[in-house]
N, C-alpha and C positions, 0 to 999 in steps of 0.2 A: 373335541366334543362331538357327539352325534345328536340326532333328533331325540333319542330316548332321554338324554340328560337334559336337554333343553326344555322338554315338556314336563319334567319332574319339578313340581312346585318347591318341594322342600330343598332340593339341591340349588336351585336358582335363588331362592330367599337366602340360603347360607352364603353363596358367593357374593350376592348383592350386599348383605349385611357386613360381610368381611371388608368389602371395598369402602363401604360408608364408615365403618368403624376406624379404618385406616385414615381416611380423610379427616374425620373428627380429631384423631390423635395428632395429625400434622398441625391443625389449627390450634389445639390445646398446647402443643410444644412450641409453637410460634408465640403464643400468648403467655409463655413462661408459667405453665401450670404443670404440676407434677402428676396429674391424673392421666396424662397421655400414655404412660406406661401400661396402665390397666386396660386401655382401649387397644393398644398394640397386642397385648397378650390375648385378649378376648378375640381379636381379629384373627390372630394366628390359630387359635383353637377352632374358631368357626370354619377357617379355610381348610384345616386338616380334616375336620369332620365332613365337610362338603366334598372334598376330594375322595375321602374314603367311600362316601355314599355313591358318588359318580363312578368310581372304579367298580364297586359292587354291581351297579346297574349294568355297566358295560359288560362285565364278565357274565352276568345272567343272560344277557341277550345273546352273546356270542356262543353260549353253551347250548 
């Protein structure tokens, strides 16, 4: 990651939300709740969207 992605607020919120969602999913799974699957799926979607945005920002800067 370079500085362009680090200063982009939407990308960082996406990465941070993905990590928090994964942590919540772990706690829910440990608590024997079936909702953890929803949090994992949402975290993976957020992560994919954030990586796509970061890749697009990186390609725009290098071009």
